[in-house]
C-alpha positions as CSV (number, residue, x, y, z in Angstrom):
1,X,101.4,166.9,75.1
2,X,100.4,167.9,79.1
3,X,98.5,164.5,79.5
4,X,100.7,163.1,77.7
5,X,103.2,163.7,80.8
6,X,100.8,162.6,83.3
7,X,100.6,160.0,81.8
8,X,104.3,159.2,81.3
9,X,104.5,160.5,85.5
10,X,101.9,158.2,86.6
11,X,103.7,154.7,84.7
12,X,107.0,156.0,86.7
13,X,105.3,156.3,89.9
14,X,103.8,153.3,89.1
15,X,107.3,150.9,88.1
16,X,108.9,152.4,91.4
17,X,105.3,151.3,94.3
18,X,105.3,148.3,92.0
19,X,109.6,147.8,93.0
20,X,109.1,149.0,96.5
21,X,106.5,146.5,97.0
22,X,108.6,144.0,95.3
23,X,111.6,145.4,97.7
24,X,110.0,145.0,101.1
25,X,108.4,141.4,100.2
26,X,111.4,139.9,99.4
27,X,113.2,141.6,102.5
28,X,110.5,139.7,104.6
29,X,111.4,137.0,103.1
30,X,114.9,137.5,103.7
31,X,114.0,138.0,107.3
32,X,112.3,135.1,107.4
33,X,114.6,132.7,106.2
34,X,117.6,134.2,108.2
35,X,115.4,134.0,111.0
36,X,114.4,130.2,110.0
37,X,118.1,129.4,110.0
38,X,119.6,131.2,113.3
39,X,116.7,130.2,115.3
40,X,118.0,127.6,118.0
41,X,115.6,126.3,120.7
42,X,116.6,127.3,124.4
43,X,116.0,123.8,126.6
44,X,114.6,124.1,129.7
45,X,115.5,121.6,132.2
46,X,112.7,118.3,132.9
47,X,111.0,119.6,129.6
48,X,109.1,117.3,126.9
49,X,109.8,116.1,123.3
50,X,106.8,116.4,121.7
51,X,106.6,114.2,118.2
52,X,103.8,115.1,115.9
53,X,105.0,112.8,113.2
54,X,101.1,112.6,110.6
55,X,103.0,113.6,108.2
56,X,104.5,112.4,104.8
57,X,107.8,112.2,106.2
58,X,110.3,112.2,103.3
59,X,114.2,111.5,103.6
60,X,115.5,115.1,103.6
61,X,113.8,118.1,105.6
62,X,111.4,120.3,103.6
63,X,109.8,123.5,104.0
64,X,106.2,123.5,104.6
65,X,103.9,125.8,101.8
66,X,103.9,129.4,102.6
67,X,100.0,130.6,103.8
68,X,100.4,134.1,102.0
69,X,97.1,134.7,102.5
70,X,97.3,135.1,106.2
71,X,100.0,137.9,106.2
72,X,102.5,135.3,108.0
73,X,105.7,134.5,106.0
74,X,107.3,132.2,109.1
75,X,109.6,129.6,107.8
76,X,108.6,126.3,108.8
77,X,110.0,122.7,108.1
78,X,109.2,119.6,107.8
79,X,111.8,117.2,109.8
80,X,112.8,114.8,107.2
81,X,113.0,110.8,108.8
82,X,117.2,110.6,108.7
83,X,117.1,114.2,111.3
84,X,113.9,112.4,112.9
85,X,116.0,109.8,114.4
86,X,118.7,112.1,115.0
87,X,116.5,114.3,117.2
88,X,114.9,111.3,119.1
89,X,118.9,110.0,119.6
90,X,119.9,113.0,121.2
91,X,117.5,113.1,123.4
92,X,117.9,109.8,125.0
93,X,121.0,111.2,126.4
94,X,119.5,114.8,126.8
95,X,119.6,115.9,130.4
96,X,117.4,117.8,129.9
97,X,114.4,116.4,128.5
98,X,112.7,114.0,131.0
99,X,110.4,111.9,127.6
100,X,108.2,111.8,124.6
101,X,105.1,112.8,124.3
102,X,103.9,111.6,121.4
103,X,100.3,113.1,119.1
104,X,98.8,110.4,117.2
105,X,96.5,111.3,114.3
106,X,96.5,110.1,110.7
107,X,100.1,108.7,109.5
108,X,100.7,107.9,105.9
109,X,104.0,106.8,106.3
110,X,104.9,103.4,105.1
111,X,105.8,100.5,107.1
112,X,109.3,100.8,106.7
113,X,109.5,104.2,107.4
114,X,107.7,103.6,110.7
115,X,109.6,100.5,111.5
116,X,112.7,103.0,111.7
117,X,111.0,105.2,114.3
118,X,110.0,102.5,116.2
119,X,113.6,100.9,116.6
120,X,114.5,104.2,117.5
121,X,111.8,105.1,120.1
122,X,112.7,101.1,121.5
123,X,116.2,102.4,122.1
124,X,114.7,106.0,123.6
125,X,113.2,103.6,126.1
126,X,116.4,101.9,127.5
127,X,117.5,105.2,128.7
128,X,114.8,104.4,131.5
129,X,113.0,108.2,130.4
130,X,109.0,107.6,129.6
131,X,107.2,107.9,126.2
132,X,103.4,108.4,126.6
133,X,101.2,108.9,122.9
134,X,98.1,110.3,122.8
135,X,95.4,111.1,120.1
136,X,91.7,111.5,119.0
137,X,91.0,109.5,116.0
138,X,94.2,106.9,115.3
139,X,94.9,105.7,112.7
140,X,96.3,102.1,112.2
141,X,99.9,103.1,111.3
142,X,99.9,106.1,113.7
143,X,98.9,103.1,116.6
144,X,101.1,101.1,115.3
145,X,104.6,103.6,116.0
146,X,102.5,104.3,119.5
147,X,102.3,100.7,120.7
148,X,106.2,101.2,122.0
149,X,104.9,104.1,124.5
150,X,104.8,103.2,127.8
151,X,101.0,104.5,127.9
152,X,98.6,105.1,125.6
153,X,95.3,106.9,126.1
154,X,93.0,107.9,122.9
155,X,90.2,110.2,123.7
156,X,86.5,109.0,125.1
157,X,84.8,109.6,122.1
158,X,87.8,108.9,120.0
159,X,88.6,105.6,117.7
160,X,91.2,104.0,117.2
161,X,91.6,102.3,113.9
162,X,92.5,98.5,113.1
163,X,91.3,96.9,110.2
164,X,94.2,94.7,109.2
165,X,96.6,94.6,106.2
166,X,95.8,95.0,103.4
167,X,95.8,97.4,99.8
168,X,93.3,98.6,97.3
169,X,94.0,98.6,93.3
170,X,92.4,100.7,90.3
171,X,91.5,99.9,87.4
172,X,91.0,101.8,84.1
173,X,90.1,99.4,81.0
174,X,85.8,100.1,81.6
175,X,86.6,103.5,81.5
176,X,89.2,103.1,77.9
177,X,86.2,100.9,76.9
178,X,83.9,103.7,76.8
179,X,86.2,105.9,75.5
180,X,86.9,103.8,72.7
181,X,90.9,104.0,73.7
182,X,93.0,101.8,74.4
183,X,97.3,100.8,76.4
184,X,99.4,99.0,73.5
185,X,101.4,97.2,76.4
186,X,104.7,95.6,75.8
187,X,106.0,94.0,78.9
188,X,108.8,91.5,79.8
189,X,107.8,89.9,83.7
190,X,104.9,87.3,84.5
191,X,104.3,90.3,87.4
192,X,104.9,93.2,86.3
193,X,101.7,94.3,86.5
194,X,102.1,97.8,86.5
195,X,100.3,97.5,83.0
196,X,97.4,95.8,84.2
197,X,94.9,98.7,84.9
198,X,95.1,99.9,81.3
199,X,94.3,96.3,80.2
200,X,92.3,94.5,82.6
201,X,89.7,95.0,85.1
202,X,91.3,93.1,88.1
203,X,94.4,91.8,89.3
204,X,96.0,88.9,87.2
205,X,96.5,85.4,89.2
206,X,100.1,86.7,89.4
207,X,99.9,89.7,90.7
208,X,97.4,88.5,93.5
209,X,100.0,85.9,94.3
210,X,103.2,88.4,95.1
211,X,100.8,91.0,96.5
212,X,99.4,88.3,98.9
213,X,103.1,87.4,100.1
214,X,104.4,91.0,100.0
215,X,101.6,91.8,102.5
216,X,101.8,88.4,104.5
217,X,105.5,89.6,105.2
218,X,104.3,92.9,106.4
219,X,101.5,91.3,108.5
220,X,104.2,89.2,110.2
221,X,105.8,91.6,111.4
222,X,102.9,94.5,112.4
223,X,100.9,91.6,114.5
224,X,104.3,90.6,116.3
225,X,105.5,93.3,117.0
226,X,102.2,95.1,118.4
227,X,102.2,91.9,120.5
228,X,105.3,92.2,121.6
229,X,104.8,95.5,122.6
230,X,100.9,95.0,124.2
231,X,101.7,91.9,125.8
232,X,98.9,90.6,123.8
233,X,98.7,86.8,122.0
234,X,99.1,87.3,118.7
235,X,96.2,84.8,117.5
236,X,94.1,86.9,120.0
237,X,95.2,89.9,118.5
238,X,94.5,89.1,114.5
239,X,91.2,87.6,115.8
240,X,90.1,90.7,117.6
241,X,91.0,93.2,114.5
242,X,89.1,90.8,112.2
243,X,86.6,90.9,114.1
244,X,86.9,95.1,114.2
245,X,86.7,94.3,118.1
246,X,88.5,97.8,118.6
247,X,85.7,99.7,117.3
248,X,85.5,101.7,120.6
249,X,87.5,103.1,123.1
250,X,85.9,101.3,125.6
251,X,86.7,97.8,124.0
252,X,90.5,99.3,123.1
253,X,90.7,99.2,126.7
254,X,89.6,96.1,127.8
255,X,91.1,94.4,125.0
256,X,94.1,96.2,126.2
257,X,95.3,97.8,122.9
258,X,95.7,101.4,124.7
259,X,95.8,101.9,128.7
260,X,92.8,104.5,129.1
261,X,89.8,106.3,128.0
262,X,91.0,110.1,128.8
263,X,90.6,113.9,128.4
264,X,93.5,116.2,127.0
265,X,93.3,118.2,130.0
266,X,93.2,114.6,132.0
267,X,96.6,113.1,130.3
268,X,98.5,116.8,130.7
269,X,97.5,116.2,134.2
270,X,99.1,113.0,134.6
271,X,102.6,114.4,132.6
272,X,102.7,117.0,135.5
273,X,102.8,114.8,137.6
274,X,104.8,112.9,136.3
275,X,107.5,115.8,135.8
276,X,106.6,116.5,139.8
277,X,105.1,120.5,138.4
278,X,103.0,122.1,140.1
279,X,100.6,123.2,137.1
280,X,100.5,122.1,133.6
281,X,101.3,125.4,132.1
282,X,104.4,124.3,133.8
283,X,105.0,121.9,131.5
284,X,107.7,122.2,129.1
285,X,107.2,121.3,125.7
286,X,109.5,121.5,122.9
287,X,108.4,120.4,119.3
288,X,110.3,118.5,117.2
289,X,110.8,121.6,114.8
290,X,113.4,123.3,117.7
291,X,114.3,120.4,119.1
292,X,116.4,119.4,115.7
293,X,117.9,122.8,115.7
294,X,119.9,121.8,117.7
295,X,121.1,118.3,116.6
296,X,124.1,119.5,114.2
297,X,126.2,117.9,112.0
298,X,130.0,119.3,112.8
299,X,132.4,119.3,110.3
300,X,136.3,119.1,111.3
301,X,139.1,119.2,109.2
302,X,141.0,116.5,108.6
303,X,138.4,113.7,109.1
304,X,136.8,111.1,106.6
305,X,134.1,111.8,105.3
306,X,131.3,109.9,104.5
307,X,128.6,111.4,101.7
308,X,125.1,110.3,101.9
309,X,123.3,111.1,99.1
310,X,119.6,111.1,99.4
311,X,118.0,109.6,95.9
312,X,114.3,110.1,96.7
313,X,111.1,110.0,94.1
314,X,110.3,108.8,90.3
315,X,113.6,108.1,88.0
316,X,113.7,110.6,85.4
317,X,116.0,111.9,82.9
318,X,115.6,115.7,83.3
319,X,115.5,117.8,86.4
320,X,111.7,118.3,87.4
321,X,110.3,118.9,91.3
322,X,110.0,116.0,93.1
323,X,111.5,113.8,91.4
324,X,114.9,111.6,91.0
325,X,116.9,113.3,87.9
326,X,120.0,110.7,86.8
327,X,120.7,114.9,85.0
328,X,121.8,115.9,88.0
329,X,122.7,112.7,90.4
330,X,125.1,111.9,88.2
331,X,126.8,114.8,87.9
332,X,126.4,114.6,91.8
333,X,127.8,110.7,92.3
334,X,131.1,111.8,89.6
335,X,132.1,115.1,92.1
336,X,132.0,113.3,94.3
337,X,133.7,110.1,92.8
338,X,137.0,112.6,92.7
339,X,136.4,114.3,95.6
340,X,139.7,112.8,97.3
341,X,138.0,114.0,100.8
342,X,135.2,111.7,100.5
343,X,136.2,107.7,101.4
344,X,133.0,106.4,100.9
345,X,129.4,107.1,99.1
346,X,126.2,105.9,101.1
347,X,123.0,105.6,98.8
348,X,120.1,106.1,100.3
349,X,117.5,105.0,98.0
350,X,113.5,105.4,98.0
351,X,112.5,105.2,94.3
352,X,109.8,103.1,93.0
353,X,111.5,103.3,89.6
354,X,110.8,105.1,86.4
355,X,112.9,105.6,82.8
356,X,115.0,102.8,82.3
357,X,117.4,104.5,80.4
358,X,117.8,107.1,83.6
359,X,118.2,104.1,85.9
360,X,121.2,103.0,83.7
361,X,123.0,106.3,83.7
362,X,122.4,106.7,87.0
363,X,124.0,102.9,87.5
364,X,126.7,103.9,85.0
365,X,128.1,107.1,87.6
366,X,127.7,104.0,90.4
367,X,129.9,101.8,88.2
368,X,132.6,104.3,87.6
369,X,132.2,105.6,91.4
370,X,133.5,101.8,92.7
371,X,136.3,102.7,90.8
372,X,137.7,105.4,93.5
373,X,135.3,104.6,96.6
374,X,133.1,102.3,98.6
375,X,129.4,102.4,97.5
376,X,127.0,101.2,100.3
377,X,122.8,101.2,99.5
378,X,120.0,101.7,102.0
379,X,116.7,101.1,101.1
380,X,114.1,102.9,102.5
381,X,110.2,102.6,102.0
382,X,110.6,101.7,98.2
383,X,113.7,100.0,96.5
384,X,111.4,98.8,93.1
385,X,112.5,98.1,89.8
386,X,114.3,101.3,88.3
387,X,115.4,101.6,92.6
388,X,116.5,98.2,92.5
389,X,118.5,98.9,89.3
390,X,120.5,101.5,90.6
391,X,121.7,100.0,93.8
392,X,122.3,96.8,92.3
393,X,125.5,96.5,92.2
394,X,126.3,98.7,95.7
395,X,129.6,96.9,97.5
396,X,127.0,95.9,100.1
397,X,123.2,96.4,100.6
398,X,120.5,97.4,103.5
399,X,117.0,97.2,103.9
400,X,114.3,98.0,105.9
401,X,111.9,94.5,106.9
402,X,109.6,96.0,104.8
403,X,110.7,97.6,102.6
404,X,109.3,97.4,99.2
405,X,112.0,96.0,96.7
406,X,113.0,93.8,94.0
407,X,110.0,94.5,90.7
408,X,112.7,93.2,88.2
409,X,111.2,93.8,85.1
410,X,110.4,96.3,82.9
411,X,107.4,97.9,80.4
412,X,106.2,100.7,78.0
413,X,103.1,101.7,76.8
414,X,101.3,103.3,74.1
415,X,97.7,104.6,74.3
416,X,96.2,104.4,70.5
417,X,93.3,106.6,70.6
418,X,92.6,106.5,66.9
419,X,89.2,105.1,67.5
420,X,88.0,107.8,70.7
421,X,88.8,110.9,68.4
422,X,87.1,109.4,65.3
423,X,84.1,108.1,66.6
424,X,83.7,110.8,70.0
425,X,85.0,114.2,68.1
426,X,85.1,113.5,65.5
427,X,88.4,114.0,64.0
428,X,90.1,111.8,61.8
429,X,93.4,111.1,59.6
430,X,95.2,110.0,56.2
431,X,99.0,110.7,55.6
432,X,101.4,109.8,52.9
433,X,104.4,107.5,53.9
434,X,107.0,107.5,51.2
435,X,108.8,104.7,53.6
436,X,106.8,101.1,55.0
437,X,107.1,102.8,58.9
438,X,107.3,106.7,58.2
439,X,104.0,107.2,60.0
440,X,104.6,104.8,62.8
441,X,103.2,107.0,66.4
442,X,100.6,104.1,68.1
443,X,98.9,107.5,69.2
444,X,96.6,108.1,65.8
445,X,96.9,104.5,64.6
446,X,97.6,100.8,65.7
447,X,100.8,99.5,65.4
448,X,100.9,96.4,63.2
449,X,102.7,93.4,63.8
450,X,106.1,93.8,62.9
451,X,106.4,97.5,64.5
452,X,105.0,95.3,68.0
453,X,107.7,93.1,67.1
454,X,110.3,95.2,67.1
455,X,109.0,98.1,69.8
456,X,108.8,94.2,72.1
457,X,112.6,93.3,71.3
458,X,113.1,97.0,72.4
459,X,111.8,96.6,76.1
460,X,113.5,92.5,76.1
461,X,116.7,94.1,75.4
462,X,116.2,96.0,78.4
463,X,115.1,93.8,80.8
464,X,118.3,91.6,79.5
465,X,120.9,94.2,80.4
466,X,118.5,94.6,83.5
467,X,118.9,91.6,84.7
468,X,122.8,91.9,84.0
469,X,123.6,94.6,86.2
470,X,121.7,92.7,89.2
471,X,123.4,89.2,88.3
472,X,126.7,91.0,88.1
473,X,126.0,93.1,91.4
474,X,124.9,90.5,93.0
475,X,127.3,87.9,92.0
476,X,124.7,85.6,90.7
477,X,123.3,83.7,87.6
478,X,120.7,85.4,84.8
479,X,119.1,82.8,85.1
480,X,119.0,83.0,88.9
481,X,117.9,86.7,88.3
482,X,115.2,86.2,86.1
483,X,113.5,83.8,88.1
484,X,113.1,85.9,91.8
485,X,112.9,89.2,88.6
486,X,109.8,88.6,86.4
487,X,108.5,92.0,87.6
488,X,107.8,90.6,91.8
489,X,107.9,92.6,94.4
490,X,109.5,91.9,97.8
491,X,109.9,92.7,101.2
492,X,113.0,93.8,102.7
493,X,113.2,90.2,104.6
494,X,112.4,88.4,101.8
495,X,114.5,89.9,99.7
496,X,117.4,89.3,101.7
497,X,116.6,85.3,101.8
498,X,116.7,85.5,98.0
499,X,120.1,87.3,98.2
500,X,118.6,91.0,96.7
501,X,119.3,92.3,100.2
502,X,122.3,91.6,102.2
503,X,121.2,92.9,105.7
504,X,118.4,94.6,107.4
505,X,119.2,97.6,109.2
506,X,118.2,101.5,108.6
507,X,120.6,104.4,107.4
508,X,122.6,104.3,110.6
509,X,123.9,100.5,110.2
510,X,124.5,101.7,106.6
511,X,126.5,104.0,107.4
512,X,128.2,102.6,110.4
513,X,128.8,99.5,108.1
514,X,130.8,101.2,105.5
515,X,132.8,103.4,108.2
516,X,134.2,99.5,109.4
517,X,135.0,99.0,105.5
518,X,137.0,101.8,105.2
519,X,138.7,101.2,108.1
520,X,137.8,104.4,109.8
521,X,136.6,105.3,113.5
522,X,136.3,108.6,113.0
523,X,134.3,110.1,110.2
524,X,131.8,112.9,109.4
525,X,128.9,112.9,107.2
526,X,128.3,115.5,104.5
527,X,124.5,114.9,102.7
528,X,124.1,115.7,99.1
529,X,121.6,116.8,97.4
530,X,122.8,119.7,99.5
531,X,119.9,120.9,101.8
532,X,118.2,123.9,100.0
533,X,118.3,127.1,102.2
534,X,115.0,128.2,103.2
535,X,115.2,131.0,101.2
536,X,115.0,129.3,98.2
537,X,112.5,126.8,99.4
538,X,109.9,129.5,99.5
539,X,110.9,130.9,96.0
540,X,110.6,128.0,94.7
541,X,106.7,127.9,96.0
542,X,106.7,131.1,93.4
543,X,106.9,128.6,89.7
544,X,104.3,127.5,88.2
545,X,104.6,124.3,88.2
546,X,104.5,124.0,92.3
547,X,101.5,126.9,92.3
548,X,99.7,124.0,90.2
549,X,100.7,121.2,92.0
550,X,99.4,123.0,95.4
551,X,96.2,124.3,93.9
552,X,95.3,120.5,92.3
553,X,96.1,119.3,96.0
554,X,93.5,121.8,97.4
555,X,91.1,121.4,94.4
556,X,91.4,117.6,94.6
557,X,91.7,116.2,98.1
558,X,91.3,113.2,98.3
559,X,91.4,112.2,95.2
560,X,94.8,113.5,94.1
561,X,97.0,110.1,94.4
562,X,94.8,108.8,91.7
563,X,95.3,111.8,89.5
564,X,99.4,112.0,90.2
565,X,99.6,108.1,89.9
566,X,97.8,108.3,86.5
567,X,100.8,111.3,85.4
568,X,102.9,109.6,86.4
569,X,102.3,107.0,83.6
570,X,101.7,109.2,81.1
571,X,104.9,110.5,81.0
572,X,106.3,107.6,80.6
573,X,103.8,106.6,78.0
574,X,106.2,106.0,74.6
575,X,109.4,105.2,76.4
576,X,110.6,101.6,78.5
577,X,110.2,101.9,82.0
578,X,111.6,100.1,85.2
579,X,109.0,101.1,87.6
580,X,107.1,98.9,90.3
581,X,103.4,98.4,89.8
582,X,101.0,100.0,90.9
583,X,100.9,102.9,94.2
584,X,101.1,100.2,96.5
585,X,99.2,101.8,99.3
586,X,99.8,99.2,102.6
587,X,96.8,100.2,104.7
């Protein structure tokens, strides 16, 4: 009995200690979150805004992964694209900010996002303030952004990567052959090449044609913009790139790509002279994270309100991390359409597409919203396939010059592992079927010809609906849409010429247009989905899926994007997809 009481007491003490530790831990998180939320940057005179944009910039702010092992619970945010642009615009007119220091590095962002940032930096320079850029290893995209700077310096032993515009696609056909598996494909669209990795070993002629045309549009802007910024003849610049002439820092200086080879301390010395301060330690750098905290959108009663809805990620039906859920977004849009304070909706689309059904659900919510509000679309890096599906019925569509858009086409994928299971693992199947197609599944037995025809008819119907949505939204016939559809992707500039886009510009251009559309000069912006509090974002990181995702990123490294691509396609098996071909990473 005595021993039993000891054990009971030990258990009670254990529970008390556990809850005490948990309470302290949660209190620490709450304190850190509260501190992050309340922290406001103190800006001194002669300050320099320091920009390090060498991370994937999302549309909205995102909390960074917290390093719990370090014992620190400091909350840090990766500032979203729109808040970055707003911060630079504020700095332009902020007397305490004398210039921008841009840290060059390896930038993974799309050319559409970089173009939006370049425009903002070019506008910043009209104030007469300086932009200075410095880096050690400088990627091509990072240099493209930095090319607007007054001075560009690189470490003498560093490197400027200039290889030109291209992309590399991944194919799995040989792998599937080796394991005796196949993917049964159903599609509409000559250029709908999302299925090609599973049925080919290289690009089809049609796909190669569309990729060359797409990349050609991006290359034109890339060459011309650098040529203008650095005063290098476009033809000479392209020749230098083809020769890999920028393979050393000294050559990059000689050819005019950069202004000099300097060490970081030398760059700081130059900056101190520019600011007229005695020592480099007197340079008042302020980070983007801190400065962005001073950029606050005030909502005042009585003003007209424009809702900006950030639609980012792959389109799915149910809620999922980093995805565009039709369940969630249909509710948001429907609620906004009934809100009398909201006078218009601006949908910011950054999506490669996804489920055709989920895209239709969001389209329907927007179509109903148009009965009460004006709806304007702003396209970011991607508005392809399902991403264009949800955009096509807007009153007006904006796109960046290099937004990847279009891809009006659909497909379905069904894997067949029958031979793999039997020949490689030794698993076989037998069945009892009381109807002709009761055991139709395609995964453990191939579809017969009749079953294939039924599925293809379903895919054809989705394509017919898709092209009708575009035709109705853009004032075209379905035949006209089909000619520029067929799954083909375009740049925003090319899409404008084809009538898929109304105007080139960024999110702020779309908001300004919307204000004119509803005939108001006094308006406030309300953003949706609501940006989560820091504590919410931190607690989400304890979820099983989030922990698993971080571990995979850490373990797979550079191979993680290929894993993610495969998982995304796997999620689309057995459903009709309106998705962009491949993951197109333009280098």
